[in-house]
VOLO-244424 format. One record per residue (C-alpha): residue number from 1; x, y, z. Coordinates in pm, whole numbers. Example, Ala and Ser with C-alpha at 12.3 -4.5 7.8 and 13.67 -1.06 7.14 Angstrom:
<sites>
torse:1, u:1230, v:-450, w:780
torse:2, u:1367, v:-106, w:714
</sites>
This chain:
<sites>
torse:1, u:4314, v:1322, w:298
torse:2, u:4458, v:1140, w:0
torse:3, u:4423, v:1318, w:-331
torse:4, u:4063, v:1260, w:-432
torse:5, u:3955, v:1316, w:-789
torse:6, u:3604, v:1429, w:-711
torse:7, u:3353, v:1463, w:-434
torse:8, u:3000, v:1385, w:-553
torse:9, u:2710, v:1505, w:-343
torse:10, u:2362, v:1373, w:-409
torse:11, u:2187, v:1702, w:-343
torse:12, u:2105, v:2036, w:-497
torse:13, u:2342, v:2303, w:-360
torse:14, u:2217, v:2618, w:-199
torse:15, u:2371, v:2959, w:-252
torse:16, u:2564, v:2941, w:78
torse:17, u:2724, v:2612, w:-30
torse:18, u:2819, v:2754, w:-370
torse:19, u:2983, v:3059, w:-205
torse:20, u:3176, v:2839, w:40
torse:21, u:3306, v:2615, w:-240
torse:22, u:3418, v:2926, w:-432
torse:23, u:3592, v:3069, w:-124
torse:24, u:3777, v:2739, w:-72
torse:25, u:3859, v:2701, w:-441
torse:26, u:3683, v:2366, w:-463
torse:27, u:3423, v:2430, w:-734
torse:28, u:3604, v:2204, w:-981
torse:29, u:3642, v:1921, w:-725
torse:30, u:3278, v:1898, w:-607
torse:31, u:2993, v:1780, w:-826
torse:32, u:2626, v:1790, w:-730
torse:33, u:2384, v:1529, w:-862
torse:34, u:2007, v:1541, w:-823
torse:35, u:1701, v:1413, w:-1002
torse:36, u:1869, v:1089, w:-1106
torse:37, u:1694, v:760, w:-1171
torse:38, u:1723, v:467, w:-930
torse:39, u:1957, v:291, w:-1173
torse:40, u:2179, v:599, w:-1205
torse:41, u:2190, v:640, w:-827
torse:42, u:2283, v:273, w:-781
torse:43, u:2562, v:305, w:-1040
torse:44, u:2690, v:622, w:-873
torse:45, u:2691, v:461, w:-527
torse:46, u:2858, v:145, w:-657
torse:47, u:3133, v:351, w:-824
torse:48, u:3215, v:544, w:-505
torse:49, u:3515, v:452, w:-293
torse:50, u:3330, v:564, w:21
torse:51, u:2985, v:701, w:105
torse:52, u:2965, v:960, w:381
torse:53, u:2655, v:1036, w:592
torse:54, u:2771, v:1304, w:839
torse:55, u:2428, v:1380, w:986
torse:56, u:2377, v:1533, w:1327
torse:57, u:2041, v:1356, w:1336
torse:58, u:1922, v:1090, w:1097
torse:59, u:1610, v:878, w:1086
torse:60, u:1619, v:541, w:912
torse:61, u:1875, v:664, w:651
torse:62, u:1785, v:512, w:320
torse:63, u:2107, v:659, w:167
torse:64, u:2318, v:454, w:411
torse:65, u:2127, v:135, w:326
torse:66, u:2152, v:209, w:-47
torse:67, u:2529, v:254, w:-21
torse:68, u:2566, v:-70, w:176
torse:69, u:2347, v:-254, w:-77
torse:70, u:2584, v:-136, w:-351
torse:71, u:2886, v:-269, w:-160
torse:72, u:3019, v:79, w:-84
torse:73, u:3170, v:129, w:263
torse:74, u:3006, v:400, w:472
torse:75, u:3141, v:661, w:713
torse:76, u:2859, v:810, w:920
torse:77, u:2781, v:998, w:1236
torse:78, u:2682, v:797, w:1540
torse:79, u:2350, v:984, w:1544
torse:80, u:1981, v:902, w:1530
torse:81, u:1909, v:562, w:1380
torse:82, u:2240, v:536, w:1192
torse:83, u:2406, v:299, w:1443
torse:84, u:2105, v:67, w:1426
torse:85, u:2101, v:76, w:1046
torse:86, u:2479, v:44, w:998
torse:87, u:2563, v:-188, w:1286
torse:88, u:2872, v:-200, w:1503
torse:89, u:3148, v:51, w:1429
torse:90, u:3415, v:-104, w:1211
torse:91, u:3209, v:-397, w:1085
torse:92, u:3009, v:-266, w:789
torse:93, u:3068, v:106, w:849
torse:94, u:3276, v:353, w:1045
torse:95, u:3077, v:556, w:1298
torse:96, u:3206, v:887, w:1433
torse:97, u:3069, v:1135, w:1689
torse:98, u:2826, v:1384, w:1529
torse:99, u:2993, v:1714, w:1445
torse:100, u:3347, v:1582, w:1502
torse:101, u:3527, v:1688, w:1183
torse:102, u:3860, v:1540, w:1294
torse:103, u:3707, v:1195, w:1356
torse:104, u:3520, v:1215, w:1024
torse:105, u:3840, v:1306, w:838
torse:106, u:4032, v:1024, w:1009
torse:107, u:3765, v:762, w:926
torse:108, u:3754, v:877, w:562
torse:109, u:4134, v:871, w:542
torse:110, u:4144, v:517, w:684
torse:111, u:3909, v:392, w:415
torse:112, u:4053, v:593, w:127
torse:113, u:4408, v:472, w:197
torse:114, u:4327, v:106, w:260
torse:115, u:4173, v:-81, w:-36
torse:116, u:4145, v:-406, w:163
torse:117, u:3953, v:-231, w:442
torse:118, u:3719, v:-77, w:181
torse:119, u:3664, v:-418, w:22
torse:120, u:3597, v:-589, w:357
torse:121, u:3364, v:-321, w:487
torse:122, u:3185, v:-292, w:151
torse:123, u:3122, v:-669, w:147
torse:124, u:3006, v:-666, w:511
torse:125, u:2775, v:-373, w:435
torse:126, u:2625, v:-553, w:135
torse:127, u:2568, v:-864, w:346
torse:128, u:2403, v:-657, w:622
torse:129, u:2181, v:-467, w:377
torse:130, u:2056, v:-788, w:214
torse:131, u:2008, v:-974, w:545
torse:132, u:1822, v:-692, w:723
torse:133, u:1670, v:-462, w:461
torse:134, u:1595, v:-675, w:153
torse:135, u:1219, v:-693, w:86
torse:136, u:1201, v:-1058, w:187
torse:137, u:1390, v:-992, w:513
torse:138, u:1160, v:-697, w:590
torse:139, u:855, v:-912, w:517
torse:140, u:975, v:-1180, w:761
torse:141, u:1044, v:-918, w:1030
torse:142, u:705, v:-752, w:970
torse:143, u:527, v:-1086, w:997
torse:144, u:706, v:-1157, w:1325
torse:145, u:606, v:-814, w:1459
torse:146, u:242, v:-873, w:1363
torse:147, u:245, v:-1217, w:1521
torse:148, u:387, v:-1067, w:1840
torse:149, u:122, v:-795, w:1844
torse:150, u:-156, v:-1048, w:1780
torse:151, u:-24, v:-1274, w:2055
torse:152, u:-4, v:-981, w:2299
torse:153, u:-357, v:-874, w:2207
torse:154, u:-484, v:-1231, w:2237
torse:155, u:-337, v:-1254, w:2587
torse:156, u:-505, v:-925, w:2682
torse:157, u:-837, v:-1042, w:2540
torse:158, u:-806, v:-1377, w:2721
torse:159, u:-729, v:-1198, w:3049
torse:160, u:-1029, v:-969, w:3007
torse:161, u:-1276, v:-1236, w:2898
torse:162, u:-1304, v:-1607, w:2947
torse:163, u:-1411, v:-1627, w:2580
torse:164, u:-1066, v:-1511, w:2457
torse:165, u:-850, v:-1707, w:2215
torse:166, u:-698, v:-2032, w:2330
torse:167, u:-325, v:-1964, w:2388
torse:168, u:-247, v:-2316, w:2266
torse:169, u:-371, v:-2216, w:1920
torse:170, u:-184, v:-1885, w:1896
torse:171, u:16, v:-2002, w:1589
torse:172, u:-297, v:-2085, w:1394
torse:173, u:-305, v:-1745, w:1222
torse:174, u:-632, v:-1783, w:1034
torse:175, u:-832, v:-1904, w:1333
torse:176, u:-672, v:-1646, w:1561
torse:177, u:-770, v:-1357, w:1337
torse:178, u:-1128, v:-1481, w:1307
torse:179, u:-1150, v:-1513, w:1687
torse:180, u:-1045, v:-1154, w:1752
torse:181, u:-1330, v:-909, w:1823
torse:182, u:-1482, v:-774, w:1501
torse:183, u:-1357, v:-418, w:1562
torse:184, u:-996, v:-548, w:1577
torse:185, u:-1034, v:-740, w:1251
torse:186, u:-1179, v:-464, w:1041
torse:187, u:-1004, v:-155, w:1176
torse:188, u:-1172, v:187, w:1192
torse:189, u:-1474, v:248, w:977
torse:190, u:-1496, v:528, w:722
torse:191, u:-1730, v:712, w:963
torse:192, u:-1463, v:741, w:1235
</sites>
């Protein structure tokens, strides 16, 4: 890899990690950061040339979204939900097979040696983060999911009873909710 000044890990190191860094002579090249504020984390991510998420399994991956939102290109494992979060390989992030150190090194090298690629992928990542994971985008997607669930439930209710909601009025949210059975409107009671 190109000569890097510093590797910053947002984590608290364990004893095994400290021993390994000492054995490899890397203690002065690796810095651990933990307990930082949101503003400090955003500044750290925005200052990075590349963010790396080499997980073997990853759920939603807030760190990957945070890096993209800061315009920092991401190299990550093609594991868990990371491909869904990061998108197609090469667009907003580089995705590598989980546990493949050679592929991880190559993807990091590609980004660290090509400022234009970093700029392009960072901008694409920022655009993806805002379009898919900004609060307003999440609210729109959540509303659509609720509408779909209500419509599916309304169809089930209509099929089970001739008194079900009128499918022609499915977009009339207020009247649809008031026409659902009382148990579906109020949710479980405190006694349940």
